[in-house]
C-alpha positions in Angstrom: 13.2 1.5 -49.6 14.9 4.5 -48.1 11.6 5.6 -46.5 11.5 2.2 -44.7 15.0 2.5 -43.5 14.3 6.0 -42.2 11.1 4.8 -40.4 13.1 1.9 -38.9 15.8 4.3 -37.7 13.1 6.5 -36.1 11.6 3.5 -34.4 15.0 2.5 -32.9 15.6 6.0 -31.7 12.2 6.0 -29.9 13.0 2.7 -28.3 16.4 3.8 -27.2 14.9 6.9 -25.5 12.3 4.8 -23.7 14.8 2.2 -22.4 16.6 4.7 -20.2 13.4 5.4 -18.3 12.4 3.8 -15.0 10.0 5.2 -12.4 9.0 8.8 -12.6 11.2 10.8 -10.2 10.5 14.1 -8.5 13.5 16.5 -8.3 14.6 16.8 -4.7 17.0 19.6 -3.5 17.3 22.0 -0.6 19.8 23.6 1.8 21.4 22.2 5.0 22.5 24.5 7.8 24.2 23.7 11.1 24.0 26.2 13.8 22.6 28.8 11.3 25.5 28.4 8.9 25.5 26.6 5.6 26.9 23.0 6.0 29.4 22.3 3.2 30.4 18.9 2.0 27.8 17.0 4.0 26.2 13.8 2.7 22.4 14.1 2.7 20.6 10.7 2.6 16.9 10.2 1.9 15.8 6.8 3.3 12.4 5.4 2.2 9.9 4.8 5.0 6.6 3.0 5.3 5.1 2.0 1.9 7.5 4.2 -0.1 9.1 2.2 -3.0 12.6 2.4 -4.2 16.0 2.7 -2.6 16.1 6.3 -1.7 19.0 8.5 -2.7 21.7 10.9 -1.6 23.6 14.0 -2.5 26.5 16.2 -1.3 26.1 19.8 -0.2 28.1 22.6 -1.7 29.8 25.5 0.0 26.5 27.2 0.2 24.8 24.2 1.9 22.7 23.4 -1.2 22.3 19.8 -2.2 20.5 17.8 -4.9 19.5 14.2 -4.5 20.5 11.4 -6.9 18.4 8.3 -6.7 20.2 5.1 -5.6 20.1 2.3 -8.2 18.3 4.5 -10.8 21.3 5.1 -13.1 22.3 8.3 -11.4 19.0 9.9 -12.2 18.2 13.1 -10.2 15.2 12.9 -7.8 13.2 10.4 -5.9 10.1 8.3 -6.2 7.3 10.2 -4.4 6.7 9.0 -0.8 7.8 9.4 2.8 11.5 9.6 3.7 13.7 9.8 6.8 16.6 12.2 6.2 20.1 11.7 7.7 23.0 14.2 7.3 26.6 13.2 7.8 29.9 15.1 7.7 33.3 13.7 8.6 36.5 15.8 8.9 38.2 16.5 5.5 40.0 13.4 4.2 38.8 11.2 7.1 38.2 7.5 6.7 36.2 6.5 9.8 37.0 2.8 9.6 40.8 3.5 9.5 41.0 6.6 11.7 38.0 6.4 14.1 37.3 10.1 13.2 34.2 11.5 14.8 31.0 12.5 13.0 30.7 16.3 12.9 26.9 16.4 12.6 25.4 15.8 16.1 23.3 12.7 16.9 20.5 11.9 16.1 20.6 13.8 12.8 23.6 11.8 11.5 22.0 8.4 12.4 19.9 7.0 9.5 17.8 5.0 12.0 17.1 7.8 14.5 17.2 11.1 12.6 14.1 13.2 13.3 14.3 14.8 9.9 11.5 13.8 7.6 10.4 14.7 4.0 7.3 13.9 2.0 8.2 14.0 -1.7 5.2 14.7 -3.9 4.9 14.6 -7.6 5.8 18.3 -7.9 9.2 19.6 -6.8 9.7 21.8 -3.7 12.8 22.5 -1.7 13.6 20.6 1.5 15.6 22.8 3.8 16.9 21.4 7.1 18.2 23.5 10.0 20.3 21.4 12.4 21.1 22.8 15.8 24.5 22.4 17.4 24.4 20.5 20.7 
């Protein structure tokens, strides 16, 4: 009887581990620079394009300009579904709330515009860094 309980417990553990799954994600990270300097506190958005499935993801860069993408709508899982992405980078002045204050974006157009950014990334099944160097205008 105890063996049956133990096996039942193992089965439940296996099911619990599988239920947190979802699509297989590839880790996505890299470095953002603006004018040759690390860009801190920027929001980096990966927006799916073409036939790419999923909702994309975003991350925030640290003081060293490094970022790591968290998939949107995938329970805060790190990485993205393999495919083609447009990348937009945004940075507002510290504490700014653009709707309330009208603060201006610090990353030049078109890089901060999710519809017009020329930055692209092709995420494959194996991880590689996506570093983006943005020129000041």
